[in-house]
Kinemage of the C-alpha trace (Angstrom):
@kinemage 1
@onewidth
@group {chain A} dominant
@subgroup {mainchain}
@vectorlist {calphas} color= white
{ca unk a 1} P 183.901 -53.335 183.156
{ca unk a 2} L 186.913 -51.041 182.066
{ca unk a 3} L 187.341 -47.638 183.669
{ca unk a 4} L 189.856 -45.191 182.403
{ca unk a 5} L 190.668 -41.725 183.901
{ca unk a 6} L 192.437 -39.346 181.518
{ca unk a 7} L 194.005 -36.807 183.815
{ca unk a 8} L 195.995 -33.595 183.380
{ca unk a 9} L 194.620 -33.078 179.827
{ca unk a 10} L 193.767 -30.040 177.695
{ca unk a 11} L 190.317 -30.941 176.851
{ca unk a 12} L 188.673 -29.915 173.598
{ca unk a 13} L 184.874 -30.298 173.200
{ca unk a 14} L 183.490 -28.871 170.011
{ca unk a 15} L 179.915 -29.347 171.047
{ca unk a 16} L 180.322 -26.775 173.917
{ca unk a 17} L 183.256 -24.844 172.653
{ca unk a 18} L 185.345 -25.957 175.559
{ca unk a 19} L 189.112 -25.501 175.605
{ca unk a 20} L 190.255 -25.975 179.241
{ca unk a 21} L 192.384 -28.215 181.391
{ca unk a 22} L 190.561 -31.061 183.017
{ca unk a 23} L 190.068 -34.810 183.499
{ca unk a 24} L 187.835 -37.304 181.618
{ca unk a 25} L 186.416 -40.495 183.020
{ca unk a 26} L 185.513 -43.290 180.531
{ca unk a 27} L 183.674 -46.483 181.485
{ca unk a 28} L 183.592 -49.414 178.976
{ca unk a 29} L 182.934 -47.578 175.776
{ca unk a 30} L 181.301 -44.370 176.770
{ca unk a 31} L 182.272 -41.117 178.470
{ca unk a 32} L 180.736 -40.935 181.944
{ca unk a 33} L 182.140 -37.696 183.470
{ca unk a 34} L 184.246 -34.742 182.895
{ca unk a 35} L 185.883 -32.346 185.458
{ca unk a 36} L 189.046 -31.070 187.016
{ca unk a 37} L 191.124 -32.786 189.769
{ca unk a 38} L 188.181 -35.256 190.461
{ca unk a 39} L 188.711 -38.260 192.522
{ca unk a 40} L 190.117 -41.438 191.097
{ca unk a 41} L 187.797 -44.443 191.056
{ca unk a 42} L 189.210 -47.485 192.736
{ca unk a 43} L 188.973 -49.610 189.576
{ca unk a 44} L 190.334 -46.897 187.139
{ca unk a 45} L 193.342 -47.069 185.040
{ca unk a 46} L 194.950 -43.612 185.168
{ca unk a 47} L 196.477 -42.168 181.956
{ca unk a 48} L 198.442 -38.996 182.593
{ca unk a 49} L 198.018 -36.895 179.385
{ca unk a 50} L 200.879 -34.636 180.398
{ca unk a 51} L 198.998 -31.493 179.615
{ca unk a 52} L 198.658 -32.524 175.915
{ca unk a 53} L 195.357 -32.044 174.026
{ca unk a 54} L 192.632 -34.679 174.370
{ca unk a 55} L 189.763 -34.345 171.818
{ca unk a 56} L 187.170 -36.413 170.141
{ca unk a 57} L 188.542 -38.699 167.527
{ca unk a 58} L 188.293 -37.598 164.009
{ca unk a 59} L 185.365 -38.806 161.853
{ca unk a 60} L 186.583 -38.986 158.169
{ca unk a 61} L 183.393 -38.793 155.921
{ca unk a 62} L 185.302 -39.642 152.717
{ca unk a 63} L 187.543 -42.675 152.859
{ca unk a 64} L 188.310 -45.012 150.000
{ca unk a 65} L 189.333 -48.615 151.027
{ca unk a 66} L 190.374 -51.058 148.292
{ca unk a 67} L 188.072 -53.858 149.637
{ca unk a 68} L 186.562 -55.336 147.657
{ca unk a 69} L 188.583 -55.541 144.483
{ca unk a 70} L 191.762 -53.692 145.276
{ca unk a 71} L 193.299 -54.929 148.546
{ca unk a 72} L 196.766 -54.217 147.028
{ca unk a 73} L 196.043 -50.566 147.323
{ca unk a 74} L 194.352 -50.485 150.726
{ca unk a 75} L 192.785 -53.183 152.936
{ca unk a 76} L 190.633 -52.678 155.950
{ca unk a 77} L 193.418 -53.799 158.126
{ca unk a 78} L 196.066 -51.391 156.715
{ca unk a 79} L 193.525 -48.560 156.486
{ca unk a 80} L 192.420 -48.975 159.946
{ca unk a 81} L 196.061 -48.942 161.305
{ca unk a 82} L 196.634 -45.749 159.249
{ca unk a 83} L 193.549 -44.264 160.643
{ca unk a 84} L 194.331 -44.968 164.210
{ca unk a 85} L 197.850 -43.534 163.764
{ca unk a 86} L 196.194 -40.359 162.440
{ca unk a 87} L 193.747 -40.050 165.235
{ca unk a 88} L 190.820 -40.980 163.078
{ca unk a 89} L 188.435 -43.244 165.083
{ca unk a 90} L 185.694 -43.537 162.410
{ca unk a 91} L 185.885 -43.929 158.602
{ca unk a 92} L 182.905 -43.523 156.380
{ca unk a 93} L 183.887 -45.480 153.298
{ca unk a 94} L 183.179 -44.777 149.645
{ca unk a 95} L 181.168 -47.231 147.660
{ca unk a 96} L 182.948 -47.194 144.365
{ca unk a 97} L 184.688 -50.473 144.848
{ca unk a 98} L 184.927 -53.496 142.698
{ca unk a 99} L 182.135 -54.762 142.827
{ca unk a 100} L 180.527 -51.359 143.895
{ca unk a 101} L 178.391 -51.355 147.049
{ca unk a 102} L 175.079 -51.259 145.341
{ca unk a 103} L 173.612 -54.484 146.764
{ca unk a 104} L 172.837 -55.487 150.444
{ca unk a 105} L 175.017 -58.659 150.036
{ca unk a 106} L 178.113 -56.632 149.071
{ca unk a 107} L 177.368 -54.140 151.897
{ca unk a 108} L 177.098 -56.862 154.440
{ca unk a 109} L 180.388 -58.475 153.257
{ca unk a 110} L 182.095 -55.052 153.696
{ca unk a 111} L 180.608 -54.565 157.218
{ca unk a 112} L 181.582 -58.126 158.287
{ca unk a 113} L 185.116 -57.809 156.877
{ca unk a 114} L 185.702 -54.331 158.566
{ca unk a 115} L 184.443 -55.699 162.027
{ca unk a 116} L 186.957 -58.554 161.757
{ca unk a 117} L 190.116 -56.611 160.925
{ca unk a 118} L 189.727 -52.855 161.117
{ca unk a 119} L 191.027 -51.064 164.263
{ca unk a 120} L 188.562 -48.220 163.908
{ca unk a 121} L 184.784 -47.917 163.310
{ca unk a 122} L 183.755 -48.298 159.711
{ca unk a 123} L 180.494 -46.928 158.351
{ca unk a 124} L 179.728 -47.615 154.731
{ca unk a 125} L 178.133 -45.545 152.010
{ca unk a 126} L 176.215 -47.264 149.306
{ca unk a 127} L 175.995 -46.313 145.725
{ca unk a 128} L 173.378 -43.749 144.539
{ca unk a 129} L 172.833 -45.651 141.248
{ca unk a 130} L 173.520 -49.252 140.243
{ca unk a 131} L 177.069 -49.699 139.365
{ca unk a 132} L 177.675 -46.046 140.178
{ca unk a 133} L 176.861 -45.526 136.380
{ca unk a 134} L 174.261 -42.802 136.918
{ca unk a 135} L 171.396 -44.556 135.155
{ca unk a 136} L 169.338 -46.565 137.603
{ca unk a 137} L 168.703 -45.967 141.280
{ca unk a 138} L 169.715 -48.599 143.829
{ca unk a 139} L 167.307 -50.001 146.469
{ca unk a 140} L 167.851 -47.291 149.212
{ca unk a 141} L 165.539 -48.863 151.720
{ca unk a 142} L 167.200 -52.263 151.576
{ca unk a 143} L 170.598 -50.803 151.780
{ca unk a 144} L 169.745 -48.573 154.752
{ca unk a 145} L 168.395 -51.726 156.475
{ca unk a 146} L 171.880 -53.425 155.733
{ca unk a 147} L 173.667 -50.548 157.372
{ca unk a 148} L 174.351 -47.838 154.890
{ca unk a 149} L 174.732 -44.398 156.258
{ca unk a 150} L 174.594 -42.303 153.121
{ca unk a 151} L 174.410 -42.693 149.258
{ca unk a 152} L 176.993 -41.580 146.817
{ca unk a 153} L 178.588 -42.596 143.431
{ca unk a 154} L 182.023 -41.553 144.748
{ca unk a 155} L 183.834 -39.266 142.338
{ca unk a 156} L 181.329 -39.811 139.624
{ca unk a 157} L 178.480 -37.306 139.157
{ca unk a 158} L 175.030 -38.233 138.027
{ca unk a 159} L 174.807 -36.336 134.698
{ca unk a 160} L 171.199 -36.938 133.866
{ca unk a 161} L 169.013 -34.582 135.884
{ca unk a 162} L 165.963 -36.745 135.487
{ca unk a 163} L 167.782 -39.648 137.120
{ca unk a 164} L 169.151 -37.384 139.957
{ca unk a 165} L 165.770 -36.011 140.631
{ca unk a 166} L 164.377 -39.600 141.002
{ca unk a 167} L 167.265 -40.334 143.291
{ca unk a 168} L 166.493 -37.468 145.602
{ca unk a 169} L 162.780 -38.153 145.676
{ca unk a 170} L 163.453 -41.653 146.688
{ca unk a 171} L 166.021 -40.515 149.253
{ca unk a 172} L 163.535 -38.081 150.734
{ca unk a 173} L 160.936 -40.767 151.145
{ca unk a 174} L 163.290 -42.888 153.326
{ca unk a 175} L 165.095 -39.854 154.894
{ca unk a 176} L 168.456 -40.826 153.423
{ca unk a 177} L 171.404 -38.507 152.902
{ca unk a 178} L 172.612 -37.957 149.242
{ca unk a 179} L 176.234 -37.062 149.024
{ca unk a 180} L 177.106 -35.867 145.423
{ca unk a 181} L 180.421 -34.932 143.812
{ca unk a 182} L 179.594 -31.641 142.197
{ca unk a 183} L 181.654 -31.702 138.941
{ca unk a 184} L 179.948 -31.412 135.623
{ca unk a 185} L 181.264 -34.602 133.931
{ca unk a 186} L 181.388 -33.375 130.289
{ca unk a 187} L 183.429 -30.254 131.379
{ca unk a 188} L 185.827 -32.156 133.676
{ca unk a 189} L 186.304 -35.483 131.853
{ca unk a 190} L 189.335 -34.620 129.940
{ca unk a 191} L 190.946 -32.026 132.299
{ca unk a 192} L 193.582 -32.527 134.939
{ca unk a 193} L 194.319 -28.929 136.201
{ca unk a 194} L 192.291 -25.851 136.924
{ca unk a 195} L 191.902 -23.597 133.909
{ca unk a 196} L 194.155 -20.621 133.898
{ca unk a 197} L 197.615 -19.225 133.089
{ca unk a 198} L 199.546 -21.593 135.219
{ca unk a 199} L 198.206 -24.764 133.661
{ca unk a 200} L 198.159 -23.458 130.187
{ca unk a 201} L 201.935 -22.568 130.392
{ca unk a 202} L 202.532 -26.146 131.169
{ca unk a 203} L 200.379 -27.494 128.393
{ca unk a 204} L 197.961 -29.378 130.597
{ca unk a 205} L 194.363 -30.032 129.642
{ca unk a 206} L 192.228 -27.996 131.979
{ca unk a 207} L 188.920 -27.864 133.911
{ca unk a 208} L 187.105 -24.521 134.320
{ca unk a 209} L 185.941 -23.737 137.876
{ca unk a 210} L 182.537 -23.450 136.348
{ca unk a 211} L 182.372 -27.346 136.197
{ca unk a 212} L 181.737 -27.201 139.927
{ca unk a 213} L 179.460 -24.310 139.976
{ca unk a 214} L 177.166 -25.628 137.252
{ca unk a 215} L 176.709 -28.987 138.862
{ca unk a 216} L 176.194 -27.593 142.319
{ca unk a 217} L 173.625 -25.123 141.229
{ca unk a 218} L 171.772 -27.846 139.396
{ca unk a 219} L 171.961 -30.247 142.483
{ca unk a 220} L 170.764 -27.525 144.820
{ca unk a 221} L 167.809 -26.614 142.570
{ca unk a 222} L 166.753 -30.250 142.480
{ca unk a 223} L 167.250 -30.714 146.229
{ca unk a 224} L 164.885 -27.672 146.640
{ca unk a 225} L 162.359 -29.409 144.363
{ca unk a 226} L 162.415 -32.587 146.102
{ca unk a 227} L 163.006 -31.635 149.770
{ca unk a 228} L 165.853 -34.240 150.062
{ca unk a 229} L 168.933 -33.967 152.359
{ca unk a 230} L 171.912 -33.025 150.148
{ca unk a 231} L 175.572 -33.158 150.763
{ca unk a 232} L 178.075 -31.458 148.480
{ca unk a 233} L 181.305 -33.562 148.570
{ca unk a 234} L 184.792 -31.830 148.346
{ca unk a 235} L 183.743 -28.388 147.298
{ca unk a 236} L 186.764 -26.297 146.226
{ca unk a 237} L 185.926 -22.962 144.775
{ca unk a 238} L 184.710 -19.540 146.071
{ca unk a 239} L 181.770 -19.573 143.695
{ca unk a 240} L 180.553 -22.900 145.410
{ca unk a 241} L 180.465 -21.097 148.713
{ca unk a 242} L 178.384 -18.286 147.320
{ca unk a 243} L 175.811 -20.881 145.954
{ca unk a 244} L 175.705 -22.757 149.196
{ca unk a 245} L 175.201 -19.560 151.106
{ca unk a 246} L 172.170 -18.509 149.075
{ca unk a 247} L 170.858 -22.073 149.565
{ca unk a 248} L 171.299 -21.949 153.292
{ca unk a 249} L 169.662 -18.475 153.431
{ca unk a 250} L 166.625 -19.845 151.642
{ca unk a 251} L 166.216 -22.534 154.274
{ca unk a 252} L 167.436 -25.569 152.376
{ca unk a 253} L 168.869 -28.609 154.102
{ca unk a 254} L 172.266 -28.690 152.468
{ca unk a 255} L 175.705 -29.456 153.857
{ca unk a 256} L 179.100 -29.549 152.354
{ca unk a 257} L 182.605 -30.886 152.947
{ca unk a 258} L 186.179 -30.011 151.892
{ca unk a 259} L 189.161 -32.245 151.384
{ca unk a 260} L 192.341 -31.338 153.238
{ca unk a 261} L 194.464 -30.803 150.043
{ca unk a 262} L 192.190 -27.973 149.033
{ca unk a 263} L 192.715 -26.244 152.338
{ca unk a 264} L 196.480 -26.643 152.290
{ca unk a 265} L 197.563 -26.536 148.749
{ca unk a 266} L 196.944 -24.646 145.556
{ca unk a 267} L 197.644 -25.089 141.791
{ca unk a 268} L 201.247 -24.115 142.250
{ca unk a 269} L 201.785 -27.410 144.014
{ca unk a 270} L 201.643 -29.342 140.824
{ca unk a 271} L 204.718 -27.552 139.572
{ca unk a 272} L 207.196 -29.933 137.776
{ca unk a 273} L 204.256 -32.100 137.026
{ca unk a 274} L 204.169 -33.680 140.521
{ca unk a 275} L 201.582 -36.342 140.052
{ca unk a 276} L 201.275 -37.043 143.820
{ca unk a 277} L 199.628 -33.596 143.994
{ca unk a 278} L 197.148 -34.485 141.259
{ca unk a 279} L 193.710 -34.814 143.077
{ca unk a 280} L 190.062 -34.543 142.149
{ca unk a 281} L 188.734 -31.794 141.794
{ca unk a 282} L 192.059 -30.320 140.782
{ca unk a 283} L 193.982 -28.015 143.008
{ca unk a 284} L 192.659 -24.524 142.655
{ca unk a 285} L 193.953 -20.932 142.581
{ca unk a 286} L 195.037 -19.354 145.844
{ca unk a 287} L 192.139 -17.075 145.987
{ca unk a 288} L 189.806 -20.158 146.084
{ca unk a 289} L 191.984 -21.768 148.773
{ca unk a 290} L 191.841 -18.550 150.966
{ca unk a 291} L 188.046 -18.442 150.395
{ca unk a 292} L 187.847 -22.001 151.805
{ca unk a 293} L 189.484 -20.873 155.041
{ca unk a 294} L 186.939 -18.037 155.298
{ca unk a 295} L 184.236 -20.617 154.660
{ca unk a 296} L 185.467 -22.602 157.731
{ca unk a 297} L 185.725 -19.607 159.914
{ca unk a 298} L 182.099 -18.447 159.322
{ca unk a 299} L 180.704 -21.954 159.554
{ca unk a 300} L 179.555 -22.334 155.931
{ca unk a 301} L 181.774 -25.533 155.453
{ca unk a 302} L 180.432 -28.193 157.647
{ca unk a 303} L 183.194 -30.927 157.485
{ca unk a 304} L 186.758 -31.470 156.656
{ca unk a 305} L 187.589 -34.901 155.075
{ca unk a 306} L 190.791 -36.719 154.227
{ca unk a 307} L 189.551 -37.785 150.675
{ca unk a 308} L 191.902 -40.775 151.347
{ca unk a 309} L 192.264 -42.401 147.873
{ca unk a 310} L 195.032 -44.948 147.670
{ca unk a 311} L 196.860 -45.634 144.397
{ca unk a 312} L 199.650 -47.818 143.489
{ca unk a 313} L 202.912 -46.509 142.277
{ca unk a 314} L 202.108 -47.576 138.614
{ca unk a 315} L 199.005 -45.526 138.708
{ca unk a 316} L 200.881 -42.402 139.783
{ca unk a 317} L 204.341 -42.795 137.941
{ca unk a 318} L 202.798 -41.597 134.713
{ca unk a 319} L 202.607 -38.467 132.705
{ca unk a 320} L 200.533 -35.958 134.721
{ca unk a 321} L 197.437 -36.015 132.455
{ca unk a 322} L 197.405 -39.856 132.597
{ca unk a 323} L 198.145 -40.374 136.267
{ca unk a 324} L 195.260 -41.271 138.580
{ca unk a 325} L 193.891 -38.523 140.739
{ca unk a 326} L 193.930 -38.640 144.552
{ca unk a 327} L 196.166 -39.256 147.540
{ca unk a 328} L 196.223 -41.032 150.808
{ca unk a 329} L 195.288 -38.799 153.820
{ca unk a 330} L 194.266 -40.692 156.845
{ca unk a 331} L 197.657 -40.287 158.713
{ca unk a 332} L 198.105 -36.633 157.619
{ca unk a 333} L 194.558 -35.377 158.151
{ca unk a 334} L 195.039 -34.061 161.659
{ca unk a 335} L 198.543 -32.582 161.408
{ca unk a 336} L 197.916 -30.810 158.175
{ca unk a 337} L 194.462 -29.476 159.434
{ca unk a 338} L 196.220 -28.152 162.591
{ca unk a 339} L 197.836 -25.732 160.259
{ca unk a 340} L 194.462 -23.864 160.228
{ca unk a 341} L 195.055 -23.403 163.997
{ca unk a 342} L 198.741 -22.459 163.948
{ca unk a 343} L 198.737 -20.431 160.869
{ca unk a 344} L 195.164 -19.198 160.299
{ca unk a 345} L 194.056 -18.779 163.923
{ca unk a 346} L 191.173 -21.181 163.828
{ca unk a 347} L 190.289 -22.194 167.400
{ca unk a 348} L 190.591 -25.903 168.383
{ca unk a 349} L 186.881 -26.245 169.249
{ca unk a 350} L 186.010 -24.796 165.863
{ca unk a 351} L 188.460 -27.013 164.031
{ca unk a 352} L 187.267 -30.204 165.792
{ca unk a 353} L 183.611 -29.238 165.029
{ca unk a 354} L 184.563 -29.821 161.386
{ca unk a 355} L 186.927 -32.785 161.895
{ca unk a 356} L 184.737 -34.723 164.490
{ca unk a 357} L 181.323 -33.379 165.580
{ca unk a 358} L 179.763 -32.282 162.125
{ca unk a 359} L 180.809 -35.469 160.263
{ca unk a 360} L 179.558 -37.672 163.135
{ca unk a 361} L 176.205 -35.979 163.005
{ca unk a 362} L 176.096 -36.570 159.242
{ca unk a 363} L 176.792 -40.245 159.842
{ca unk a 364} L 174.277 -40.464 162.599
{ca unk a 365} L 177.030 -41.522 165.133
{ca unk a 366} L 176.960 -40.536 168.831
{ca unk a 367} L 180.531 -39.243 168.787
{ca unk a 368} L 182.535 -36.140 167.975
{ca unk a 369} L 182.131 -34.506 171.535
{ca unk a 370} L 183.213 -35.120 175.066
{ca unk a 371} L 179.695 -35.024 176.360
{ca unk a 372} L 178.356 -37.658 178.981
{ca unk a 373} L 177.163 -40.683 177.143
{ca unk a 374} L 179.032 -40.078 173.971
{ca unk a 375} L 181.206 -42.848 172.542
{ca unk a 376} L 184.721 -42.888 174.125
{ca unk a 377} L 186.335 -42.254 170.697
{ca unk a 378} L 189.320 -40.044 171.524
{ca unk a 379} L 192.768 -38.688 170.318
{ca unk a 380} L 195.549 -37.443 172.412
{ca unk a 381} L 198.105 -35.326 170.513
{ca unk a 382} L 201.089 -33.030 171.063
{ca unk a 383} L 199.813 -29.850 169.516
{ca unk a 384} L 203.237 -28.262 168.899
{ca unk a 385} L 205.409 -31.301 167.940
{ca unk a 386} L 207.231 -30.410 164.700
{ca unk a 387} L 207.912 -33.225 162.140
{ca unk a 388} L 208.184 -33.950 158.442
{ca unk a 389} L 205.847 -36.088 156.626
{ca unk a 390} L 207.562 -39.062 155.002
{ca unk a 391} L 205.400 -41.099 152.670
{ca unk a 392} L 207.536 -44.129 153.059
{ca unk a 393} L 206.755 -44.219 156.774
{ca unk a 394} L 202.999 -44.162 156.298
{ca unk a 395} L 201.058 -47.318 157.295
{ca unk a 396} L 198.847 -47.179 154.279
{ca unk a 397} L 199.676 -49.789 151.779
{ca unk a 398} L 199.821 -47.037 149.013
{ca unk a 399} L 202.216 -44.137 149.604
{ca unk a 400} L 200.795 -41.532 147.309
{ca unk a 401} L 200.707 -38.616 149.754
{ca unk a 402} L 200.424 -35.167 148.293
{ca unk a 403} L 202.091 -33.963 151.561
{ca unk a 404} L 205.307 -35.841 151.269
{ca unk a 405} L 208.221 -33.827 152.931
{ca unk a 406} L 205.837 -31.227 154.268
{ca unk a 407} L 206.698 -29.695 157.650
{ca unk a 408} L 203.805 -29.928 160.112
{ca unk a 409} L 203.066 -29.340 163.778
{ca unk a 410} L 201.015 -31.872 165.815
{ca unk a 411} L 201.584 -35.545 166.343
{ca unk a 412} L 199.239 -38.250 167.595
{ca unk a 413} L 200.181 -39.783 170.930
{ca unk a 414} L 197.299 -42.030 171.443
{ca unk a 415} L 194.040 -43.082 169.934
{ca unk a 416} L 191.049 -44.881 171.614
{ca unk a 417} L 188.016 -46.359 169.959
{ca unk a 418} L 185.193 -47.115 172.337
{ca unk a 419} L 187.654 -46.823 175.263
{ca unk a 420} L 190.059 -49.342 173.632
{ca unk a 421} L 193.488 -48.096 172.868
{ca unk a 422} L 194.281 -48.797 169.171
{ca unk a 423} L 197.377 -46.556 168.755
{ca unk a 424} L 200.180 -45.297 171.006
């Protein structure tokens, strides 16, 4: 039995809104007590936190790992190391691998491989349709039994509304969560930047913001028709927030997430055709980015995700329109998100509700809080430590960070998964 006392910490518990000094007692892999100046058990290892912030580890609900099929871009080992360094204690992986996770055998391989080499918890999603091609449903019940926590086709939307309705009906019958990327594929297939003056002046093929609104509206109408649990992945526009608000007000069980780049960047960040800033959906107007901050403050946005999508240099060192979309984000998710606290005034408990508690609940994981009995998945960080992000120093195999050379505040000092130190 292992006992750890974290003393002299600034405890952040999003479940109770706590932000106060105190101690935290961990035994084996669970939290057993919380207080201030409590006695030290005889068998305890004491970790003096030096007054720094101790919070639930981050749960990233949108992580792409290259296994199977693209270990050269990211493996479970390298991805786990990157996550641990970034204070991420659980990654919920995307199923659009090669082969895709559309079969229990592939899912079992992924789970076994992750358990062998990954430093953090891995919870896999399975594909919504076979091959992620949007034509035929996968066997949700078998995949749930094999360990899937949700269903998604990654960054491919199911265009056929009849197929999508069948997917949601099946998901409703087995109480499965459907995560869908709300981008109308015909509108967005050829574009690489948000429609507007800025992209037009650069001669870039564009995507109207309506591509997101149209698909999200369709999805929610079908979710209402079927009664399924629906999650909108990586929303990015003010109009999406209005659509989600109407759905919530009508009592629908819909949730949503936003990727860190859409909180911290706007379309101007692709100036000079910077392909490392090419993400999907494309970076939006500043008005949309500001609306995303407002959506976090009022609780309309449930979760913040890294949208970690590793690409090799050859996939990014291309003309902007041809370059692959996406960036690595596990190691930068926490410090960039802390900008919402330093700059926008979002409280730390509210921030960690979106980084830890809400995504843990979406994944059905007993984590994301400092409650007694919760998993001892923790991150200790210096809230005010300034540093510059250097993509070459990242532990991810791929170095395609959209935040290269960005100045941030907040640095991870230690990460624990189930009471075991995995970083620091």
